[in-house]
KEVEX-232233 format. One record per residue (C-alpha): z, x, y. Coordinates in nm, 3 decimals, decimal comma. Example, Ala and Ser with C-alpha at 12.3 -4.5 7.8 and 13.67 -1.06 7.14 Angstrom:
2
+---------+---------+---------+
|       w |       u |       v |
+---------+---------+---------+
|   0,780 |   1,230 |  -0,450 |
|   0,714 |   1,367 |  -0,106 |
+---------+---------+---------+
END
This chain:
191
+---------+---------+---------+
|       w |       u |       v |
+---------+---------+---------+
|   5,889 |  12,415 |   8,774 |
|   6,231 |  12,485 |   8,834 |
|   6,475 |  12,487 |   8,554 |
|   6,838 |  12,425 |   8,500 |
|   6,846 |  12,276 |   8,858 |
|   7,167 |  12,041 |   8,885 |
|   7,151 |  11,820 |   9,203 |
|   7,343 |  11,538 |   9,090 |
|   7,699 |  11,540 |   9,030 |
|   7,790 |  11,336 |   8,726 |
|   8,017 |  11,073 |   8,818 |
|   8,220 |  10,847 |   8,572 |
|   8,051 |  10,512 |   8,558 |
|   8,428 |  10,361 |   8,544 |
|   8,530 |  10,276 |   8,876 |
|   8,887 |  10,278 |   8,754 |
|   8,899 |  10,679 |   8,791 |
|   8,901 |  10,670 |   9,163 |
|   9,164 |  10,403 |   9,207 |
|   9,386 |  10,586 |   8,936 |
|   9,350 |  10,916 |   9,130 |
|   9,428 |  10,748 |   9,462 |
|   9,729 |  10,595 |   9,326 |
|   9,833 |  10,928 |   9,168 |
|   9,813 |  11,075 |   9,516 |
|   9,979 |  10,785 |   9,694 |
|  10,270 |  10,819 |   9,439 |
|  10,325 |  11,192 |   9,496 |
|  10,298 |  11,155 |   9,889 |
|  10,555 |  10,859 |   9,869 |
|  10,806 |  11,065 |   9,626 |
|  10,783 |  11,349 |   9,885 |
|  10,806 |  11,174 |  10,228 |
|  10,958 |  10,824 |  10,192 |
|  11,263 |  10,923 |  10,318 |
|  11,097 |  11,072 |  10,636 |
|  10,934 |  10,749 |  10,701 |
|  11,225 |  10,523 |  10,620 |
|  11,396 |  10,713 |  10,915 |
|  11,137 |  10,668 |  11,160 |
|  11,231 |  10,368 |  11,360 |
|  10,890 |  10,306 |  11,514 |
|  10,728 |  10,305 |  11,165 |
|  10,999 |  10,070 |  11,018 |
|  10,926 |   9,858 |  11,312 |
|  10,554 |   9,828 |  11,249 |
|  10,584 |   9,795 |  10,881 |
|  10,830 |   9,490 |  10,950 |
|  10,597 |   9,322 |  11,189 |
|  10,322 |   9,406 |  10,926 |
|  10,496 |   9,225 |  10,641 |
|  10,553 |   8,937 |  10,865 |
|  10,189 |   8,912 |  10,953 |
|  10,069 |   8,912 |  10,603 |
|  10,320 |   8,639 |  10,528 |
|  10,190 |   8,419 |  10,796 |
|   9,822 |   8,502 |  10,725 |
|   9,879 |   8,426 |  10,335 |
|  10,062 |   8,096 |  10,445 |
|   9,789 |   7,985 |  10,646 |
|   9,535 |   8,055 |  10,397 |
|   9,731 |   7,892 |  10,135 |
|   9,767 |   7,593 |  10,372 |
|   9,406 |   7,541 |  10,441 |
|   9,304 |   7,594 |  10,037 |
|   9,131 |   7,924 |  10,052 |
|   9,305 |   8,092 |   9,796 |
|   9,288 |   7,800 |   9,542 |
|   8,896 |   7,804 |   9,619 |
|   8,870 |   8,166 |   9,514 |
|   9,087 |   8,106 |   9,220 |
|   8,820 |   7,832 |   9,099 |
|   8,517 |   8,070 |   9,218 |
|   8,650 |   8,380 |   9,034 |
|   8,858 |   8,293 |   8,747 |
|   8,742 |   7,935 |   8,668 |
|   8,364 |   7,969 |   8,728 |
|   8,333 |   8,328 |   8,660 |
|   8,169 |   8,401 |   9,017 |
|   8,363 |   8,567 |   9,324 |
|   8,382 |   8,864 |   9,522 |
|   8,635 |   9,080 |   9,358 |
|   8,427 |   9,234 |   9,120 |
|   8,523 |   9,575 |   8,950 |
|   8,483 |   9,842 |   9,166 |
|   8,596 |   9,681 |   9,472 |
|   8,946 |   9,828 |   9,432 |
|   8,817 |  10,119 |   9,554 |
|   8,803 |   9,989 |   9,913 |
|   9,175 |  10,032 |   9,886 |
|   9,260 |  10,337 |  10,038 |
|   9,572 |  10,575 |   9,995 |
|   9,740 |  10,462 |  10,304 |
|   9,710 |  10,092 |  10,195 |
|   9,877 |  10,181 |   9,864 |
|  10,149 |  10,369 |  10,069 |
|  10,221 |  10,091 |  10,255 |
|  10,269 |   9,875 |   9,956 |
|  10,514 |  10,161 |   9,814 |
|  10,674 |  10,160 |  10,152 |
|  10,728 |   9,774 |  10,122 |
|  10,844 |   9,804 |   9,767 |
|  10,568 |   9,619 |   9,615 |
|  10,462 |   9,700 |   9,259 |
|  10,140 |   9,864 |   9,228 |
|   9,933 |   9,777 |   8,904 |
|   9,861 |  10,062 |   8,663 |
|   9,573 |   9,901 |   8,472 |
|   9,280 |   9,686 |   8,519 |
|   9,371 |   9,325 |   8,382 |
|   9,098 |   9,128 |   8,383 |
|   8,796 |   9,268 |   8,270 |
|   8,476 |   9,338 |   8,520 |
|   8,700 |   9,240 |   8,803 |
|   8,850 |   9,443 |   9,093 |
|   9,142 |   9,637 |   8,956 |
|   9,404 |   9,447 |   9,163 |
|   9,291 |   9,099 |   9,043 |
|   9,535 |   8,928 |   8,771 |
|   9,472 |   8,590 |   8,637 |
|   9,564 |   8,389 |   8,947 |
|   9,448 |   8,612 |   9,231 |
|   9,517 |   8,955 |   9,403 |
|   9,828 |   9,152 |   9,280 |
|   9,899 |   9,324 |   9,582 |
|  10,053 |   9,250 |   9,935 |
|   9,889 |   9,521 |  10,153 |
|   9,489 |   9,480 |  10,115 |
|   9,210 |   9,621 |  10,293 |
|   9,004 |   9,453 |  10,543 |
|   8,716 |   9,349 |  10,332 |
|   8,966 |   9,189 |  10,118 |
|   9,149 |   8,991 |  10,367 |
|   8,835 |   8,853 |  10,592 |
|   8,606 |   8,771 |  10,335 |
|   8,462 |   8,433 |  10,422 |
|   8,141 |   8,344 |  10,204 |
|   7,948 |   8,050 |  10,272 |
|   8,159 |   7,832 |  10,038 |
|   8,461 |   7,902 |  10,198 |
|   8,330 |   7,841 |  10,551 |
|   8,173 |   7,527 |  10,430 |
|   8,500 |   7,416 |  10,284 |
|   8,681 |   7,519 |  10,592 |
|   8,479 |   7,393 |  10,897 |
|   8,471 |   7,592 |  11,240 |
|   8,848 |   7,472 |  11,335 |
|   9,020 |   7,581 |  11,044 |
|   8,834 |   7,905 |  11,009 |
|   8,912 |   7,968 |  11,380 |
|   9,286 |   7,949 |  11,307 |
|   9,254 |   8,163 |  10,987 |
|   9,075 |   8,441 |  11,202 |
|   9,331 |   8,454 |  11,493 |
|   9,615 |   8,483 |  11,219 |
|   9,391 |   8,744 |  11,048 |
|   9,350 |   8,936 |  11,367 |
|   9,744 |   9,007 |  11,405 |
|   9,757 |   9,142 |  11,035 |
|   9,447 |   9,353 |  11,057 |
|   9,542 |   9,504 |  11,385 |
|   9,847 |   9,603 |  11,263 |
|   9,719 |   9,718 |  10,923 |
|   9,491 |   9,953 |  11,160 |
|   9,773 |  10,104 |  11,339 |
|  10,015 |  10,136 |  11,027 |
|   9,736 |  10,342 |  10,833 |
|   9,662 |  10,552 |  11,138 |
|  10,047 |  10,614 |  11,208 |
|  10,055 |  10,737 |  10,851 |
|   9,757 |  10,961 |  10,851 |
|   9,866 |  11,113 |  11,170 |
|  10,229 |  11,194 |  11,032 |
|  10,090 |  11,319 |  10,706 |
|   9,867 |  11,534 |  10,906 |
|  10,168 |  11,673 |  11,122 |
|  10,371 |  11,732 |  10,786 |
|  10,068 |  11,882 |  10,580 |
|   9,814 |  11,975 |  10,806 |
|   9,502 |  11,821 |  10,925 |
|   9,305 |  11,836 |  10,575 |
|   9,403 |  11,464 |  10,458 |
|   9,071 |  11,303 |  10,508 |
|   9,067 |  11,135 |  10,150 |
|   9,357 |  10,925 |  10,308 |
|   9,084 |  10,692 |  10,436 |
|   8,839 |  10,744 |  10,129 |
|   8,695 |  10,409 |   9,997 |
|   8,435 |  10,403 |   9,736 |
|   8,288 |  10,702 |   9,549 |
|   8,221 |  10,991 |   9,763 |
+---------+---------+---------+
END
């Protein structure tokens, strides 16, 4: 019998610890390198285009009632997708995008047992991961129907393509500036 063998690392059961660490890393990177990125014309163009695409997606989703339906499901009926731990889909790069856009990053969980970024009326961050944008459950699909869902999907495609390009660009630039060890920029969930 083997004694004192520790094969399992103790992981903090509170999912908040990982997102707080990601926020700290993002803040440090932003403080150190925001001037560099703000002077990068290619980056700024991508950032502006991404912001416009998110606004367009949000307007389309609002028009078709998806935000209202998610509010009813999550807040009023206490169901929904945005459960505690989902916040860890947000990467350091996505946090950085929010910071580059001047968007506030929450510092604490506001709604118990819900995603760190959920407030009483919905998501509190502007730039969000793929999972948080293309989240159409059966309830929403039934409400929307095929035609509205197709329109939303087309609008989201532009936003999510730009998100992909932007996060890769940030990673590439930071790897150039700091060395190629920044794998954690893409970290989601508990490693």
